Structures are given as C-alpha cells and as structure tokens.
mmCIF file of the N, C-alpha and C atoms, coordinates in Angstrom:
data_MODEL
# 
_entry.id   MODEL 
# 
loop_
_atom_site.group_PDB 
_atom_site.id 
_atom_site.type_symbol 
_atom_site.label_atom_id 
_atom_site.label_alt_id 
_atom_site.label_comp_id 
_atom_site.label_asym_id 
_atom_site.label_entity_id 
_atom_site.label_seq_id 
_atom_site.pdbx_PDB_ins_code 
_atom_site.Cartn_x 
_atom_site.Cartn_y 
_atom_site.Cartn_z 
_atom_site.occupancy 
_atom_site.B_iso_or_equiv 
_atom_site.pdbx_formal_charge 
_atom_site.auth_seq_id 
_atom_site.auth_comp_id 
_atom_site.auth_asym_id 
_atom_site.auth_atom_id 
_atom_site.pdbx_PDB_model_num 
ATOM 1   N N  . UNK A 1 1  ? 0.846  -1.165  0.000  1.00 0.00 ? 1  UNK A N  1 
ATOM 2   C CA . UNK A 1 1  ? 0.000  0.000   0.000  1.00 0.00 ? 1  UNK A CA 1 
ATOM 3   C C  . UNK A 1 1  ? 0.891  1.227   0.000  1.00 0.00 ? 1  UNK A C  1 
ATOM 4   N N  . UNK A 1 2  ? 0.555  2.213   -0.795 1.00 0.00 ? 2  UNK A N  1 
ATOM 5   C CA . UNK A 1 2  ? 1.238  3.500   -0.737 1.00 0.00 ? 2  UNK A CA 1 
ATOM 6   C C  . UNK A 1 2  ? 0.300  4.492   -0.085 1.00 0.00 ? 2  UNK A C  1 
ATOM 7   N N  . UNK A 1 3  ? 0.887  5.517   0.484  1.00 0.00 ? 3  UNK A N  1 
ATOM 8   C CA . UNK A 1 3  ? 0.058  6.461   1.214  1.00 0.00 ? 3  UNK A CA 1 
ATOM 9   C C  . UNK A 1 3  ? 0.597  7.867   1.019  1.00 0.00 ? 3  UNK A C  1 
ATOM 10  N N  . UNK A 1 4  ? -0.238 8.742   0.520  1.00 0.00 ? 4  UNK A N  1 
ATOM 11  C CA . UNK A 1 4  ? 0.116  10.147  0.377  1.00 0.00 ? 4  UNK A CA 1 
ATOM 12  C C  . UNK A 1 4  ? -0.762 10.979  1.288  1.00 0.00 ? 4  UNK A C  1 
ATOM 13  N N  . UNK A 1 5  ? -1.012 10.501  2.477  1.00 0.00 ? 5  UNK A N  1 
ATOM 14  C CA . UNK A 1 5  ? -1.855 11.185  3.447  1.00 0.00 ? 5  UNK A CA 1 
ATOM 15  C C  . UNK A 1 5  ? -1.048 12.289  4.113  1.00 0.00 ? 5  UNK A C  1 
ATOM 16  N N  . UNK A 1 6  ? -1.359 13.517  3.787  1.00 0.00 ? 6  UNK A N  1 
ATOM 17  C CA . UNK A 1 6  ? -0.610 14.651  4.332  1.00 0.00 ? 6  UNK A CA 1 
ATOM 18  C C  . UNK A 1 6  ? -1.000 14.968  5.765  1.00 0.00 ? 6  UNK A C  1 
ATOM 19  N N  . UNK A 1 7  ? -2.008 14.274  6.312  1.00 0.00 ? 7  UNK A N  1 
ATOM 20  C CA . UNK A 1 7  ? -2.394 14.534  7.690  1.00 0.00 ? 7  UNK A CA 1 
ATOM 21  C C  . UNK A 1 7  ? -1.526 13.770  8.680  1.00 0.00 ? 7  UNK A C  1 
ATOM 22  N N  . UNK A 1 8  ? -0.735 12.814  8.205  1.00 0.00 ? 8  UNK A N  1 
ATOM 23  C CA . UNK A 1 8  ? 0.131  12.051  9.092  1.00 0.00 ? 8  UNK A CA 1 
ATOM 24  C C  . UNK A 1 8  ? 1.411  12.826  9.386  1.00 0.00 ? 8  UNK A C  1 
ATOM 25  N N  . UNK A 1 9  ? 1.892  12.713  10.610 1.00 0.00 ? 9  UNK A N  1 
ATOM 26  C CA . UNK A 1 9  ? 3.169  13.306  10.993 1.00 0.00 ? 9  UNK A CA 1 
ATOM 27  C C  . UNK A 1 9  ? 4.189  12.187  11.104 1.00 0.00 ? 9  UNK A C  1 
ATOM 28  N N  . UNK A 1 10 ? 5.112  12.146  10.162 1.00 0.00 ? 10 UNK A N  1 
ATOM 29  C CA . UNK A 1 10 ? 6.127  11.100  10.119 1.00 0.00 ? 10 UNK A CA 1 
ATOM 30  C C  . UNK A 1 10 ? 7.325  11.511  10.960 1.00 0.00 ? 10 UNK A C  1 
ATOM 31  N N  . UNK A 1 11 ? 7.909  10.529  11.663 1.00 0.00 ? 11 UNK A N  1 
ATOM 32  C CA . UNK A 1 11 ? 9.113  10.795  12.455 1.00 0.00 ? 11 UNK A CA 1 
ATOM 33  C C  . UNK A 1 11 ? 10.052 9.609   12.343 1.00 0.00 ? 11 UNK A C  1 
ATOM 34  N N  . UNK A 1 12 ? 11.337 9.892   12.535 1.00 0.00 ? 12 UNK A N  1 
ATOM 35  C CA . UNK A 1 12 ? 12.321 8.801   12.542 1.00 0.00 ? 12 UNK A CA 1 
ATOM 36  C C  . UNK A 1 12 ? 13.175 8.921   13.787 1.00 0.00 ? 12 UNK A C  1 
ATOM 37  N N  . UNK A 1 13 ? 13.883 7.869   14.085 1.00 0.00 ? 13 UNK A N  1 
ATOM 38  C CA . UNK A 1 13 ? 14.681 7.785   15.289 1.00 0.00 ? 13 UNK A CA 1 
ATOM 39  C C  . UNK A 1 13 ? 15.726 8.889   15.340 1.00 0.00 ? 13 UNK A C  1 
ATOM 40  N N  . UNK A 1 14 ? 15.958 9.397   16.540 1.00 0.00 ? 14 UNK A N  1 
ATOM 41  C CA . UNK A 1 14 ? 17.027 10.378  16.723 1.00 0.00 ? 14 UNK A CA 1 
ATOM 42  C C  . UNK A 1 14 ? 18.392 9.715   16.530 1.00 0.00 ? 14 UNK A C  1 
ATOM 43  N N  . UNK A 1 15 ? 18.430 8.397   16.532 1.00 0.00 ? 15 UNK A N  1 
ATOM 44  C CA . UNK A 1 15 ? 19.677 7.658   16.304 1.00 0.00 ? 15 UNK A CA 1 
ATOM 45  C C  . UNK A 1 15 ? 19.931 7.401   14.822 1.00 0.00 ? 15 UNK A C  1 
ATOM 46  N N  . UNK A 1 16 ? 19.056 7.899   13.978 1.00 0.00 ? 16 UNK A N  1 
ATOM 47  C CA . UNK A 1 16 ? 19.226 7.715   12.544 1.00 0.00 ? 16 UNK A CA 1 
ATOM 48  C C  . UNK A 1 16 ? 20.510 8.415   12.098 1.00 0.00 ? 16 UNK A C  1 
ATOM 49  N N  . UNK A 1 17 ? 21.290 7.739   11.279 1.00 0.00 ? 17 UNK A N  1 
ATOM 50  C CA . UNK A 1 17 ? 22.549 8.304   10.804 1.00 0.00 ? 17 UNK A CA 1 
ATOM 51  C C  . UNK A 1 17 ? 22.336 9.445   9.819  1.00 0.00 ? 17 UNK A C  1 
ATOM 52  N N  . UNK A 1 18 ? 23.404 10.139  9.515  1.00 0.00 ? 18 UNK A N  1 
ATOM 53  C CA . UNK A 1 18 ? 23.347 11.276  8.600  1.00 0.00 ? 18 UNK A CA 1 
ATOM 54  C C  . UNK A 1 18 ? 22.901 10.866  7.202  1.00 0.00 ? 18 UNK A C  1 
ATOM 55  N N  . UNK A 1 19 ? 23.166 9.614   6.823  1.00 0.00 ? 19 UNK A N  1 
ATOM 56  C CA . UNK A 1 19 ? 22.775 9.148   5.491  1.00 0.00 ? 19 UNK A CA 1 
ATOM 57  C C  . UNK A 1 19 ? 21.272 8.939   5.381  1.00 0.00 ? 19 UNK A C  1 
ATOM 58  N N  . UNK A 1 20 ? 20.578 8.879   6.513  1.00 0.00 ? 20 UNK A N  1 
ATOM 59  C CA . UNK A 1 20 ? 19.130 8.761   6.501  1.00 0.00 ? 20 UNK A CA 1 
ATOM 60  C C  . UNK A 1 20 ? 18.591 7.383   6.194  1.00 0.00 ? 20 UNK A C  1 
ATOM 61  N N  . UNK A 1 21 ? 19.412 6.356   6.332  1.00 0.00 ? 21 UNK A N  1 
ATOM 62  C CA . UNK A 1 21 ? 18.953 4.987   6.070  1.00 0.00 ? 21 UNK A CA 1 
ATOM 63  C C  . UNK A 1 21 ? 18.137 4.523   7.271  1.00 0.00 ? 21 UNK A C  1 
ATOM 64  N N  . UNK A 1 22 ? 16.864 4.781   7.231  1.00 0.00 ? 22 UNK A N  1 
ATOM 65  C CA . UNK A 1 22 ? 16.038 4.538   8.400  1.00 0.00 ? 22 UNK A CA 1 
ATOM 66  C C  . UNK A 1 22 ? 14.594 4.311   7.955  1.00 0.00 ? 22 UNK A C  1 
ATOM 67  N N  . UNK A 1 23 ? 13.782 3.916   8.892  1.00 0.00 ? 23 UNK A N  1 
ATOM 68  C CA . UNK A 1 23 ? 12.350 3.882   8.668  1.00 0.00 ? 23 UNK A CA 1 
ATOM 69  C C  . UNK A 1 23 ? 11.716 5.042   9.421  1.00 0.00 ? 23 UNK A C  1 
ATOM 70  N N  . UNK A 1 24 ? 10.566 5.450   8.966  1.00 0.00 ? 24 UNK A N  1 
ATOM 71  C CA . UNK A 1 24 ? 9.800  6.490   9.629  1.00 0.00 ? 24 UNK A CA 1 
ATOM 72  C C  . UNK A 1 24 ? 8.485  5.891   10.090 1.00 0.00 ? 24 UNK A C  1 
ATOM 73  N N  . UNK A 1 25 ? 7.951  6.396   11.176 1.00 0.00 ? 25 UNK A N  1 
ATOM 74  C CA . UNK A 1 25 ? 6.666  5.929   11.681 1.00 0.00 ? 25 UNK A CA 1 
ATOM 75  C C  . UNK A 1 25 ? 5.724  7.107   11.843 1.00 0.00 ? 25 UNK A C  1 
ATOM 76  N N  . UNK A 1 26 ? 4.437  6.820   11.716 1.00 0.00 ? 26 UNK A N  1 
ATOM 77  C CA . UNK A 1 26 ? 3.394  7.820   11.926 1.00 0.00 ? 26 UNK A CA 1 
ATOM 78  C C  . UNK A 1 26 ? 2.228  7.136   12.624 1.00 0.00 ? 26 UNK A C  1 
ATOM 79  N N  . UNK A 1 27 ? 1.639  7.833   13.562 1.00 0.00 ? 27 UNK A N  1 
ATOM 80  C CA . UNK A 1 27 ? 0.480  7.300   14.262 1.00 0.00 ? 27 UNK A CA 1 
ATOM 81  C C  . UNK A 1 27 ? -0.791 7.737   13.552 1.00 0.00 ? 27 UNK A C  1 
ATOM 82  N N  . UNK A 1 28 ? -1.668 6.776   13.340 1.00 0.00 ? 28 UNK A N  1 
ATOM 83  C CA . UNK A 1 28 ? -2.978 7.028   12.744 1.00 0.00 ? 28 UNK A CA 1 
ATOM 84  C C  . UNK A 1 28 ? -4.013 6.438   13.700 1.00 0.00 ? 28 UNK A C  1 
ATOM 85  N N  . UNK A 1 29 ? -5.273 6.771   13.538 1.00 0.00 ? 29 UNK A N  1 
ATOM 86  C CA . UNK A 1 29 ? -6.289 6.175   14.408 1.00 0.00 ? 29 UNK A CA 1 
ATOM 87  C C  . UNK A 1 29 ? -6.228 4.642   14.352 1.00 0.00 ? 29 UNK A C  1 
ATOM 88  N N  . UNK A 1 30 ? -5.991 4.018   15.477 1.00 0.00 ? 30 UNK A N  1 
ATOM 89  C CA . UNK A 1 30 ? -5.974 2.559   15.638 1.00 0.00 ? 30 UNK A CA 1 
ATOM 90  C C  . UNK A 1 30 ? -4.876 1.864   14.841 1.00 0.00 ? 30 UNK A C  1 
ATOM 91  N N  . UNK A 1 31 ? -3.849 2.603   14.402 1.00 0.00 ? 31 UNK A N  1 
ATOM 92  C CA . UNK A 1 31 ? -2.776 1.979   13.625 1.00 0.00 ? 31 UNK A CA 1 
ATOM 93  C C  . UNK A 1 31 ? -1.487 2.785   13.734 1.00 0.00 ? 31 UNK A C  1 
ATOM 94  N N  . UNK A 1 32 ? -0.387 2.118   13.426 1.00 0.00 ? 32 UNK A N  1 
ATOM 95  C CA . UNK A 1 32 ? 0.907  2.772   13.286 1.00 0.00 ? 32 UNK A CA 1 
ATOM 96  C C  . UNK A 1 32 ? 1.385  2.455   11.874 1.00 0.00 ? 32 UNK A C  1 
ATOM 97  N N  . UNK A 1 33 ? 1.787  3.471   11.142 1.00 0.00 ? 33 UNK A N  1 
ATOM 98  C CA . UNK A 1 33 ? 2.251  3.326   9.766  1.00 0.00 ? 33 UNK A CA 1 
ATOM 99  C C  . UNK A 1 33 ? 3.769  3.377   9.753  1.00 0.00 ? 33 UNK A C  1 
ATOM 100 N N  . UNK A 1 34 ? 4.403  2.593   8.871  1.00 0.00 ? 34 UNK A N  1 
ATOM 101 C CA . UNK A 1 34 ? 5.857  2.527   8.763  1.00 0.00 ? 34 UNK A CA 1 
ATOM 102 C C  . UNK A 1 34 ? 6.229  2.617   7.290  1.00 0.00 ? 34 UNK A C  1 
ATOM 103 N N  . UNK A 1 35 ? 7.257  3.447   6.988  1.00 0.00 ? 35 UNK A N  1 
ATOM 104 C CA . UNK A 1 35 ? 7.725  3.573   5.599  1.00 0.00 ? 35 UNK A CA 1 
ATOM 105 C C  . UNK A 1 35 ? 9.239  3.748   5.583  1.00 0.00 ? 35 UNK A C  1 
ATOM 106 N N  . UNK A 1 36 ? 9.830  3.562   4.424  1.00 0.00 ? 36 UNK A N  1 
ATOM 107 C CA . UNK A 1 36 ? 11.256 3.756   4.202  1.00 0.00 ? 36 UNK A CA 1 
ATOM 108 C C  . UNK A 1 36 ? 11.520 5.249   4.045  1.00 0.00 ? 36 UNK A C  1 
ATOM 109 N N  . UNK A 1 37 ? 12.431 5.798   4.823  1.00 0.00 ? 37 UNK A N  1 
ATOM 110 C CA . UNK A 1 37 ? 12.695 7.232   4.770  1.00 0.00 ? 37 UNK A CA 1 
ATOM 111 C C  . UNK A 1 37 ? 13.299 7.673   3.440  1.00 0.00 ? 37 UNK A C  1 
ATOM 112 N N  . UNK A 1 38 ? 13.885 6.740   2.690  1.00 0.00 ? 38 UNK A N  1 
ATOM 113 C CA . UNK A 1 38 ? 14.464 7.083   1.394  1.00 0.00 ? 38 UNK A CA 1 
ATOM 114 C C  . UNK A 1 38 ? 13.437 7.035   0.264  1.00 0.00 ? 38 UNK A C  1 
ATOM 115 N N  . UNK A 1 39 ? 12.252 6.508   0.536  1.00 0.00 ? 39 UNK A N  1 
ATOM 116 C CA . UNK A 1 39 ? 11.216 6.360   -0.492 1.00 0.00 ? 39 UNK A CA 1 
ATOM 117 C C  . UNK A 1 39 ? 9.869  6.750   0.117  1.00 0.00 ? 39 UNK A C  1 
ATOM 118 N N  . UNK A 1 40 ? 9.698  8.024   0.382  1.00 0.00 ? 40 UNK A N  1 
ATOM 119 C CA . UNK A 1 40 ? 8.517  8.483   1.117  1.00 0.00 ? 40 UNK A CA 1 
ATOM 120 C C  . UNK A 1 40 ? 7.214  8.325   0.334  1.00 0.00 ? 40 UNK A C  1 
ATOM 121 N N  . UNK A 1 41 ? 7.287  8.114   -0.958 1.00 0.00 ? 41 UNK A N  1 
ATOM 122 C CA . UNK A 1 41 ? 6.073  7.879   -1.740 1.00 0.00 ? 41 UNK A CA 1 
ATOM 123 C C  . UNK A 1 41 ? 5.862  6.391   -2.013 1.00 0.00 ? 41 UNK A C  1 
ATOM 124 N N  . UNK A 1 42 ? 6.727  5.558   -1.464 1.00 0.00 ? 42 UNK A N  1 
ATOM 125 C CA . UNK A 1 42 ? 6.656  4.123   -1.687 1.00 0.00 ? 42 UNK A CA 1 
ATOM 126 C C  . UNK A 1 42 ? 5.688  3.428   -0.749 1.00 0.00 ? 42 UNK A C  1 
ATOM 127 N N  . UNK A 1 43 ? 5.843  2.123   -0.620 1.00 0.00 ? 43 UNK A N  1 
ATOM 128 C CA . UNK A 1 43 ? 4.930  1.318   0.189  1.00 0.00 ? 43 UNK A CA 1 
ATOM 129 C C  . UNK A 1 43 ? 4.926  1.732   1.661  1.00 0.00 ? 43 UNK A C  1 
ATOM 130 N N  . UNK A 1 44 ? 3.783  1.558   2.280  1.00 0.00 ? 44 UNK A N  1 
ATOM 131 C CA . UNK A 1 44 ? 3.600  1.844   3.704  1.00 0.00 ? 44 UNK A CA 1 
ATOM 132 C C  . UNK A 1 44 ? 3.029  0.596   4.364  1.00 0.00 ? 44 UNK A C  1 
ATOM 133 N N  . UNK A 1 45 ? 3.648  0.176   5.464  1.00 0.00 ? 45 UNK A N  1 
ATOM 134 C CA . UNK A 1 45 ? 3.126  -0.934  6.258  1.00 0.00 ? 45 UNK A CA 1 
ATOM 135 C C  . UNK A 1 45 ? 2.230  -0.365  7.343  1.00 0.00 ? 45 UNK A C  1 
ATOM 136 N N  . UNK A 1 46 ? 1.193  -1.093  7.688  1.00 0.00 ? 46 UNK A N  1 
ATOM 137 C CA . UNK A 1 46 ? 0.263  -0.655  8.727  1.00 0.00 ? 46 UNK A CA 1 
ATOM 138 C C  . UNK A 1 46 ? 0.135  -1.756  9.775  1.00 0.00 ? 46 UNK A C  1 
ATOM 139 N N  . UNK A 1 47 ? 0.299  -1.360  11.040 1.00 0.00 ? 47 UNK A N  1 
ATOM 140 C CA . UNK A 1 47 ? 0.211  -2.289  12.163 1.00 0.00 ? 47 UNK A CA 1 
ATOM 141 C C  . UNK A 1 47 ? -0.847 -1.799  13.143 1.00 0.00 ? 47 UNK A C  1 
ATOM 142 N N  . UNK A 1 48 ? -1.626 -2.705  13.685 1.00 0.00 ? 48 UNK A N  1 
ATOM 143 C CA . UNK A 1 48 ? -2.553 -2.343  14.753 1.00 0.00 ? 48 UNK A CA 1 
ATOM 144 C C  . UNK A 1 48 ? -1.755 -1.832  15.946 1.00 0.00 ? 48 UNK A C  1 
ATOM 145 N N  . UNK A 1 49 ? -2.351 -0.958  16.736 1.00 0.00 ? 49 UNK A N  1 
ATOM 146 C CA . UNK A 1 49 ? -1.611 -0.381  17.862 1.00 0.00 ? 49 UNK A CA 1 
ATOM 147 C C  . UNK A 1 49 ? -1.155 -1.440  18.859 1.00 0.00 ? 49 UNK A C  1 
ATOM 148 N N  . UNK A 1 50 ? -1.952 -2.463  19.098 1.00 0.00 ? 50 UNK A N  1 
ATOM 149 C CA . UNK A 1 50 ? -1.548 -3.540  20.005 1.00 0.00 ? 50 UNK A CA 1 
ATOM 150 C C  . UNK A 1 50 ? -0.371 -4.320  19.474 1.00 0.00 ? 50 UNK A C  1 
ATOM 151 N N  . UNK A 1 51 ? -0.388 -4.623  18.177 1.00 0.00 ? 51 UNK A N  1 
ATOM 152 C CA . UNK A 1 51 ? 0.726  -5.333  17.557 1.00 0.00 ? 51 UNK A CA 1 
ATOM 153 C C  . UNK A 1 51 ? 1.999  -4.492  17.621 1.00 0.00 ? 51 UNK A C  1 
ATOM 154 N N  . UNK A 1 52 ? 1.880  -3.197  17.369 1.00 0.00 ? 52 UNK A N  1 
ATOM 155 C CA . UNK A 1 52 ? 3.038  -2.307  17.406 1.00 0.00 ? 52 UNK A CA 1 
ATOM 156 C C  . UNK A 1 52 ? 3.609  -2.227  18.826 1.00 0.00 ? 52 UNK A C  1 
ATOM 157 N N  . UNK A 1 53 ? 2.741  -2.120  19.813 1.00 0.00 ? 53 UNK A N  1 
ATOM 158 C CA . UNK A 1 53 ? 3.186  -2.077  21.209 1.00 0.00 ? 53 UNK A CA 1 
ATOM 159 C C  . UNK A 1 53 ? 3.941  -3.350  21.570 1.00 0.00 ? 53 UNK A C  1 
ATOM 160 N N  . UNK A 1 54 ? 3.438  -4.496  21.130 1.00 0.00 ? 54 UNK A N  1 
ATOM 161 C CA . UNK A 1 54 ? 4.117  -5.765  21.363 1.00 0.00 ? 54 UNK A CA 1 
ATOM 162 C C  . UNK A 1 54 ? 5.466  -5.833  20.673 1.00 0.00 ? 54 UNK A C  1 
ATOM 163 N N  . UNK A 1 55 ? 5.545  -5.327  19.460 1.00 0.00 ? 55 UNK A N  1 
ATOM 164 C CA . UNK A 1 55 ? 6.805  -5.304  18.720 1.00 0.00 ? 55 UNK A CA 1 
ATOM 165 C C  . UNK A 1 55 ? 7.836  -4.441  19.442 1.00 0.00 ? 55 UNK A C  1 
ATOM 166 N N  . UNK A 1 56 ? 7.453  -3.258  19.854 1.00 0.00 ? 56 UNK A N  1 
ATOM 167 C CA . UNK A 1 56 ? 8.372  -2.351  20.558 1.00 0.00 ? 56 UNK A CA 1 
ATOM 168 C C  . UNK A 1 56 ? 8.834  -2.983  21.872 1.00 0.00 ? 56 UNK A C  1 
ATOM 169 N N  . UNK A 1 57 ? 7.937  -3.639  22.584 1.00 0.00 ? 57 UNK A N  1 
ATOM 170 C CA . UNK A 1 57 ? 8.317  -4.319  23.827 1.00 0.00 ? 57 UNK A CA 1 
ATOM 171 C C  . UNK A 1 57 ? 9.348  -5.411  23.538 1.00 0.00 ? 57 UNK A C  1 
ATOM 172 N N  . UNK A 1 58 ? 9.171  -6.144  22.453 1.00 0.00 ? 58 UNK A N  1 
ATOM 173 C CA . UNK A 1 58 ? 10.122 -7.172  22.064 1.00 0.00 ? 58 UNK A CA 1 
ATOM 174 C C  . UNK A 1 58 ? 11.480 -6.596  21.694 1.00 0.00 ? 58 UNK A C  1 
ATOM 175 N N  . UNK A 1 59 ? 11.487 -5.473  20.994 1.00 0.00 ? 59 UNK A N  1 
ATOM 176 C CA . UNK A 1 59 ? 12.745 -4.805  20.647 1.00 0.00 ? 59 UNK A CA 1 
ATOM 177 C C  . UNK A 1 59 ? 13.476 -4.394  21.920 1.00 0.00 ? 59 UNK A C  1 
ATOM 178 N N  . UNK A 1 60 ? 12.758 -3.772  22.822 1.00 0.00 ? 60 UNK A N  1 
ATOM 179 C CA . UNK A 1 60 ? 13.377 -3.313  24.076 1.00 0.00 ? 60 UNK A CA 1 
ATOM 180 C C  . UNK A 1 60 ? 13.889 -4.474  24.926 1.00 0.00 ? 60 UNK A C  1 
ATOM 181 N N  . UNK A 1 61 ? 13.236 -5.617  24.840 1.00 0.00 ? 61 UNK A N  1 
ATOM 182 C CA . UNK A 1 61 ? 13.642 -6.792  25.619 1.00 0.00 ? 61 UNK A CA 1 
ATOM 183 C C  . UNK A 1 61 ? 14.762 -7.585  24.944 1.00 0.00 ? 61 UNK A C  1 
ATOM 184 N N  . UNK A 1 62 ? 15.161 -7.171  23.732 1.00 0.00 ? 62 UNK A N  1 
ATOM 185 C CA . UNK A 1 62 ? 16.225 -7.867  23.022 1.00 0.00 ? 62 UNK A CA 1 
ATOM 186 C C  . UNK A 1 62 ? 15.767 -9.099  22.270 1.00 0.00 ? 62 UNK A C  1 
ATOM 187 N N  . UNK A 1 63 ? 14.483 -9.252  22.108 1.00 0.00 ? 63 UNK A N  1 
ATOM 188 C CA . UNK A 1 63 ? 13.925 -10.434 21.446 1.00 0.00 ? 63 UNK A CA 1 
ATOM 189 C C  . UNK A 1 63 ? 14.429 -10.634 20.023 1.00 0.00 ? 63 UNK A C  1 
ATOM 190 N N  . UNK A 1 64 ? 14.765 -9.554  19.349 1.00 0.00 ? 64 UNK A N  1 
ATOM 191 C CA . UNK A 1 64 ? 15.174 -9.625  17.939 1.00 0.00 ? 64 UNK A CA 1 
ATOM 192 C C  . UNK A 1 64 ? 16.665 -9.420  17.745 1.00 0.00 ? 64 UNK A C  1 
ATOM 193 N N  . UNK A 1 65 ? 17.435 -9.351  18.837 1.00 0.00 ? 65 UNK A N  1 
ATOM 194 C CA . UNK A 1 65 ? 18.880 -9.166  18.725 1.00 0.00 ? 65 UNK A CA 1 
ATOM 195 C C  . UNK A 1 65 ? 19.510 -10.374 18.058 1.00 0.00 ? 65 UNK A C  1 
ATOM 196 N N  . UNK A 1 66 ? 20.503 -10.118 17.233 1.00 0.00 ? 66 UNK A N  1 
ATOM 197 C CA . UNK A 1 66 ? 21.230 -11.207 16.596 1.00 0.00 ? 66 UNK A CA 1 
ATOM 198 C C  . UNK A 1 66 ? 22.262 -11.746 17.581 1.00 0.00 ? 66 UNK A C  1 
ATOM 199 N N  . UNK A 1 67 ? 22.368 -13.056 17.676 1.00 0.00 ? 67 UNK A N  1 
ATOM 200 C CA . UNK A 1 67 ? 23.360 -13.650 18.589 1.00 0.00 ? 67 UNK A CA 1 
ATOM 201 C C  . UNK A 1 67 ? 24.773 -13.231 18.202 1.00 0.00 ? 67 UNK A C  1 
ATOM 202 N N  . UNK A 1 68 ? 25.585 -12.909 19.189 1.00 0.00 ? 68 UNK A N  1 
ATOM 203 C CA . UNK A 1 68 ? 26.989 -12.599 18.962 1.00 0.00 ? 68 UNK A CA 1 
ATOM 204 C C  . UNK A 1 68 ? 27.262 -11.229 18.392 1.00 0.00 ? 68 UNK A C  1 
ATOM 205 N N  . UNK A 1 69 ? 26.256 -10.368 18.321 1.00 0.00 ? 69 UNK A N  1 
ATOM 206 C CA . UNK A 1 69 ? 26.480 -9.023  17.762 1.00 0.00 ? 69 UNK A CA 1 
ATOM 207 C C  . UNK A 1 69 ? 26.489 -8.019  18.868 1.00 0.00 ? 69 UNK A C  1 
# 
C-alpha cells in the first residue's frame, strides 16, 4: 500500500545516521504506519496499535537481537 496522506506526521529515530537509512513511523487512528525514509512515496506498512506495542516491547527486551552481535 502507498500512502500520500498529508495529515500524518512522520518521524524517525534520533539515532538515525546522517545518510538517513532509516524507517519512519506515523500514528494514525488505531494503527501505526511505517515507511522507508528514502522512499517516502513508496509502500507503507500498517500495524494495529496492540501489535506495534508488542513489537516495541520485544525490541526493548532484546527479542530480535542477533546472537553474537
């Protein structure tokens, strides 16, 4: 899905490097949208707020860390 919704406020991590290789997120009613910061008119992923909250909790807990890195 692509999205040109100008009502969304997109943001990216403050840890994003100068090259801008990052994803951006925007909150929408009952969903969180995710897109590639280098292709702002490209595909957009949409996650339910509960699923997004679970994903963020997993990231913070190290659930997705690569072994030995």
